[in-house]
C-alpha positions in Angstrom: 63.1 201.6 100.7 62.5 198.8 103.0 64.1 195.8 104.7 61.8 193.0 106.5 63.6 190.2 108.5 61.2 186.8 109.6 62.7 184.3 111.8 61.3 181.1 112.7 61.7 178.3 115.0 62.0 178.1 119.0 62.7 181.3 120.5 61.6 183.4 117.4 59.9 186.0 119.6 63.7 186.8 121.2 64.1 188.8 117.9 62.5 191.7 119.8 65.2 191.3 122.5 67.9 191.2 120.0 66.8 194.3 118.4 65.8 195.9 121.5 62.2 196.9 120.1 58.8 196.4 121.9 56.7 194.5 119.5 53.6 196.2 120.9 55.0 199.8 120.4 55.9 200.7 116.7 59.4 202.5 116.6 59.6 205.9 115.0 62.6 208.4 114.8 64.0 211.0 112.9 67.5 210.1 111.6 69.5 212.5 109.7 66.3 214.6 108.8 64.5 211.4 107.6 61.7 209.4 109.3 63.0 205.8 110.2 60.1 203.6 111.2 60.2 200.0 112.7 57.0 197.7 113.2 56.3 193.9 114.0 53.9 192.3 111.7 54.2 188.9 113.3 55.1 188.2 116.7 54.4 184.5 118.1 56.6 181.9 119.9 57.7 180.2 116.9 57.5 182.8 114.1 58.2 186.8 114.4 58.9 189.3 111.6 59.6 193.1 111.7 60.0 195.6 108.8 62.1 198.7 108.9 61.6 201.3 106.3 62.6 205.1 105.7 60.3 207.7 104.5 62.4 210.1 102.6 61.3 213.7 101.5 63.6 214.5 98.5 62.7 218.0 98.8 64.0 218.3 102.2 67.1 216.1 101.6 68.6 218.7 99.0 67.1 222.0 100.1 69.4 222.9 102.8 72.3 222.3 100.3 74.2 225.1 98.5 73.3 223.6 95.1 70.0 225.0 94.7 69.9 225.2 91.1 71.1 221.6 90.4 68.3 219.9 88.9 69.9 216.3 89.0 68.8 215.9 92.3 65.2 215.7 91.3 65.6 213.0 88.4 67.6 210.3 90.2 66.4 207.2 92.2 68.8 207.6 95.0 66.6 208.7 97.8 64.0 205.7 97.1 66.3 203.0 96.9 68.1 200.6 99.4 71.6 201.5 99.4 74.5 202.8 101.6 72.5 205.8 102.4 69.4 203.4 103.6 71.9 201.7 105.7 73.1 204.9 107.4 69.8 205.7 108.3 68.8 202.5 109.9 72.2 201.7 111.6 71.3 203.3 115.1 67.8 201.5 115.0 69.3 198.0 114.5 72.6 199.0 116.3 71.9 196.6 119.3 71.7 193.6 117.2 74.4 194.5 114.5 76.9 194.7 117.7 75.1 191.7 119.4 74.8 193.7 122.7 71.3 193.1 124.0 70.5 192.8 127.7 72.5 190.2 129.4 69.7 187.8 130.2 68.9 187.4 126.2 72.7 187.5 125.5 72.5 183.6 124.4 70.3 184.2 121.6 73.0 186.3 119.9 74.7 183.2 118.7 71.5 181.3 118.0 70.9 180.5 114.4 67.3 180.8 113.1 65.5 179.8 110.0 65.7 183.4 108.5 64.5 185.3 105.5 65.3 188.8 104.9 64.0 190.7 102.1 65.1 194.5 100.9 64.4 196.7 98.1 64.1 198.2 95.9 67.8 198.4 94.9 69.3 200.2 91.9 72.5 198.5 91.0 74.5 197.9 87.8 75.4 194.6 89.2 74.0 191.6 87.3 71.5 189.2 88.9 74.7 186.6 88.9 77.1 188.8 90.6 74.4 189.5 93.4 74.0 185.7 94.0 77.8 185.2 94.1 77.8 187.9 97.1 75.3 186.3 99.3 75.5 182.7 98.4 78.6 182.0 100.1 77.1 182.4 103.5 74.7 179.8 102.7 71.7 181.8 101.6 69.3 180.9 99.0 68.9 184.2 96.8 65.9 185.3 95.0 65.5 188.3 92.9 62.3 189.8 91.9 61.4 192.5 89.2 57.8 193.6 89.2 55.5 194.7 86.5 54.5 198.0 85.6 51.3 199.4 84.1 52.1 203.0 82.9 49.4 204.7 81.3 51.8 205.8 78.3 54.0 203.8 76.4 57.5 203.6 78.3 58.4 199.9 79.7 56.8 197.0 81.2 59.5 195.8 83.3 60.7 197.4 86.3 64.6 197.9 86.4 64.5 198.0 90.3 65.0 194.7 92.1 63.7 193.1 95.3 66.2 190.7 97.2 65.0 187.9 99.3 67.4 185.9 101.1 66.8 182.6 103.0 69.2 180.7 105.4 70.0 179.2 108.7 71.9 182.1 110.3 71.8 184.6 113.4 70.4 187.8 113.5 73.6 189.6 114.0 75.3 187.7 111.2 72.4 188.4 108.6 72.6 192.3 109.6 76.4 192.3 109.4 76.4 190.6 106.0 73.7 193.3 104.8 75.6 196.2 106.3 78.7 195.1 104.2 77.1 193.9 101.0 74.2 196.5 100.3 77.1 199.2 99.9 78.5 196.9 97.3 75.4 196.7 95.3 75.2 200.5 95.4 76.2 202.5 92.2 77.4 205.2 94.4 78.9 206.1 98.1 77.2 209.0 99.6 79.5 209.6 102.5 83.4 210.5 102.8 85.5 207.5 103.2 88.5 207.1 105.5 90.0 204.5 107.8 87.2 203.9 110.1 85.5 202.5 106.9 88.0 199.8 107.0 87.7 199.2 110.5 83.9 198.9 110.2 84.3 196.3 107.4 86.7 194.2 109.2 84.5 194.5 112.4 81.3 193.3 110.8 83.0 190.9 108.4 84.7 188.9 111.4 84.3 185.3 110.9 83.0 185.2 107.4 84.7 187.9 105.0 88.0 186.5 104.9 86.9 183.3 103.4 84.4 185.0 100.7 85.7 184.0 97.3 85.1 187.9 96.3 86.7 189.4 99.4 88.9 191.8 97.2 85.9 192.7 95.0 83.8 193.5 98.1 86.6 196.1 99.5 87.1 197.5 96.1 83.2 198.2 95.8 82.9 199.3 99.4 85.8 201.5 99.5 86.1 202.8 96.0 89.4 204.7 96.6 92.6 202.8 95.7 94.5 204.0 98.8 92.1 202.7 101.2 91.9 199.7 99.5 95.7 199.1 99.9 95.5 200.0 103.5 92.9 197.2 104.0 95.6 194.8 103.1 93.3 192.7 101.1 94.8 189.2 100.3 94.4 188.1 96.7 94.9 184.4 96.8 91.4 183.9 96.5 90.9 186.2 93.8 93.5 184.7 91.7 91.3 181.5 91.9 88.6 183.7 90.5 89.7 184.0 87.0 87.0 186.6 85.9 87.7 188.9 89.2 91.6 188.6 88.4 91.0 189.5 84.9 88.5 192.5 85.9 91.1 194.0 88.5 94.0 193.4 86.0 92.5 195.2 83.1 92.5 198.9 82.4 88.8 200.1 83.3 86.6 200.7 80.3 86.4 204.5 81.3 89.9 205.1 81.3 90.3 203.2 77.8 87.4 205.6 76.5 89.5 208.5 77.8 92.5 207.3 76.2 90.8 206.8 72.9 89.1 210.2 72.9 92.5 211.8 73.8 94.4 210.1 71.2 91.8 210.9 68.5 91.9 214.8 69.6 95.6 214.8 69.3 95.4 213.3 65.8 93.1 216.1 64.7 94.3 218.9 62.4 92.5 221.5 64.1 91.9 221.3 67.9 92.6 224.9 69.0 89.2 225.2 70.8 87.5 222.1 72.3 84.0 221.7 73.9 83.4 218.9 76.3 79.7 218.6 76.5 78.4 216.7 79.7 81.7 217.1 81.2 80.5 216.1 84.7 83.3 216.3 87.2 85.8 217.4 84.7 87.8 214.4 84.6 88.2 214.3 80.5 88.4 218.1 80.4 91.4 218.3 82.6 93.3 215.6 80.6 92.4 217.7 77.3 94.2 220.4 79.0 97.5 218.6 78.6 97.4 218.3 74.9 99.7 220.4 72.9 98.1 222.4 70.4 94.8 223.3 72.5 94.4 226.6 73.3 91.0 226.7 74.9 88.7 224.1 76.5 85.1 224.7 77.5 83.6 222.2 79.7 79.8 222.4 79.4 77.9 220.7 82.2 74.3 221.4 83.7 74.8 220.0 87.2 76.2 222.5 89.7 77.6 220.0 92.1 79.6 218.4 89.5 81.1 221.7 88.3 82.2 222.3 91.8 84.0 219.3 91.8 85.3 220.0 88.2 86.7 223.5 89.4 88.5 221.8 92.1 90.1 219.3 89.8 91.0 222.2 87.2 92.7 224.4 90.0 94.6 221.3 91.3 95.6 220.3 87.8 96.8 224.2 87.2 99.9 224.0 89.3 101.5 221.7 86.7 103.3 222.9 83.7 101.9 223.5 80.2 98.4 222.9 81.6 95.4 224.9 79.7 92.7 225.4 82.3 89.2 224.5 81.1 86.6 227.1 81.5 83.5 225.9 83.2 80.3 226.7 81.3 76.8 226.1 82.9 74.7 224.7 79.8 73.1 221.9 78.1 72.6 220.4 74.7 69.1 221.5 74.8 70.0 225.1 74.9 71.8 227.1 72.1 74.8 228.9 73.4 76.6 231.4 70.8 79.9 231.1 72.6 80.2 227.5 71.5 79.7 228.3 67.7 82.8 227.4 65.7 84.8 225.4 68.1 87.3 223.2 66.4 86.2 219.9 68.4 83.0 219.1 70.2 82.7 215.9 72.4 80.0 214.1 73.5 81.4 211.2 75.7 78.6 208.9 76.7 76.0 211.3 76.4 73.6 210.7 73.9 72.3 207.3 75.5 70.9 209.7 78.4 68.9 211.7 75.9 65.3 210.4 74.8 66.0 209.2 71.0 63.2 211.3 69.7 65.1 214.5 70.9 68.4 213.6 69.3 67.6 215.1 65.8 66.9 218.6 67.3 70.4 218.3 69.3 72.3 217.2 66.1 70.9 220.0 63.9 71.9 222.3 66.5 75.4 221.1 66.4 75.8 220.7 62.5 73.6 223.8 61.6 74.7 226.5 64.2 77.8 225.2 65.9 79.5 223.6 62.9 82.5 222.2 64.7 85.4 221.0 62.5 85.4 217.8 64.4 82.7 215.8 66.4 83.7 212.8 68.7 80.7 211.0 69.9 81.0 207.6 72.1 78.0 205.5 73.2 77.7 201.8 74.5 77.5 198.9 72.1 74.3 197.0 73.2 75.9 193.8 71.7 78.6 193.7 74.2 76.0 193.5 77.4 76.0 189.7 76.3 79.7 189.7 77.4 78.8 191.1 80.6 76.1 188.5 81.3 73.6 191.4 82.0 70.2 190.4 82.7 69.0 194.2 82.2 68.6 195.5 78.5 70.9 198.6 79.2 73.8 199.1 81.2 72.6 202.0 83.3 69.1 202.8 84.6 69.1 206.3 83.3 70.1 205.2 79.6 67.1 205.9 77.3 68.5 203.6 74.7 71.6 201.7 73.6 72.3 200.9 70.1 73.9 197.9 68.4 76.8 198.4 65.9 74.7 198.5 62.8 71.9 200.9 64.4 75.0 203.3 65.5 76.7 203.2 62.1 73.3 203.8 60.2 72.7 206.8 62.8 76.1 208.4 62.0 75.8 207.8 58.2 72.5 209.4 58.0 73.8 212.8 59.2 76.3 212.8 56.1 73.2 213.0 53.7 72.5 216.3 54.9 75.9 218.0 56.4 79.3 218.0 54.8 80.9 215.7 57.1 82.9 212.4 56.7 82.8 209.6 59.5 85.3 207.2 60.9 83.7 204.6 63.4 86.0 202.8 65.6 85.7 200.1 68.7 86.9 201.0 72.2 87.8 198.3 74.7 88.6 194.6 74.3 86.9 193.1 71.2 84.7 190.4 71.1 84.7 188.2 67.7 81.0 188.1 68.0 79.8 191.3 69.8 82.4 193.7 68.9 83.7 196.5 71.7 82.0 197.6 74.7 82.0 201.2 73.5 81.5 202.5 69.7 83.2 205.7 68.7 82.4 208.0 65.9 84.5 211.0 64.5 82.6 213.5 62.3 85.3 215.6 60.2 83.9 218.6 58.4 84.9 218.2 54.6 87.6 220.8 53.2 86.0 223.6 51.8 83.0 223.5 53.5 83.8 226.2 56.0 
């Protein structure tokens, strides 16, 4: 993960004073256990460029934690992408420039607008290219987004999903850094640290003079804070958002994940047999918790391979247990790849947004295990509808970097129907979310129900 800044024009060499770094001496410090390095690649009177990067040891990053058995640490890209995590590593190194506090004799250069170019990457973000451009262009930047070719020795893919962003504009060094320290976390798929009122203060401080006028101000707060109570505290004005019809619509609609949960819960309620429910890939327990309030359910098994997710789920289950008529789910460490006798004979098995995270060639083995050994009375499967990605104006072929595939409606229906040839199940296929005449709904759901007499 790295970021470079190139300044051109009169006084370009003063960028070294603004960031308080000697161009002749490479900077190297340990920050939060990771190695932060900064060096000038060009240093002349009318052009100067520095690069700052972080060498991350992913093993060191997780080995001191309590979740030693959580393999998900080793299969994500977060440690290697420019993100809110990256910003936290480099904040101290660039703090002098970020806060506009160089030595007094150089203070006049704080407000000097340079011909400036900033490049950073790789980024791993769900946001489409168009939204990234909309975030940076209002400050006068020309935005370039690059994907790099990949040459694997095996048949995987030829185009990287990681992107590299270059911004070009006439701007001060401090302004450029403030833009980055607010907007890079907006690009981030996650927020790694605890958020409190100080986060609002930081956004307001770095956003002074430009954020109020940004057409996506509310969206920036929403993405940065990720918690509704903090967004309310931020007292975000909605006037500009109302002018942005797409943003206003997005904020007003029920989130797709909520619609997905509602559809699954409604389906489970309608099933004649639902005494025992298995939620595979239960994550932090959001769906399993809501299943606990459905009358008629007597047992819920929340199956999840990630230890850290399970710990969060247990906290959620314990909190909900204080409410009346709640069936507390039982957390089970497990995976679809391993048979577990205690899951045999369940009334309902749920795979909510799970199958697309599995290599397609491994799905037949998993489905055979479910239908041959577990033999649930009902199986509910949801997965993205690939056709709907066009509605999201996505440049990527899939919605998430960890998706191994995404099917269109015809492919999903064909896959579901194929399993009814060898196993005694009928199927019902439905869409979830706002339907588009041409592309259908964003999520597709199939319910397999075991035929009577085949128990």
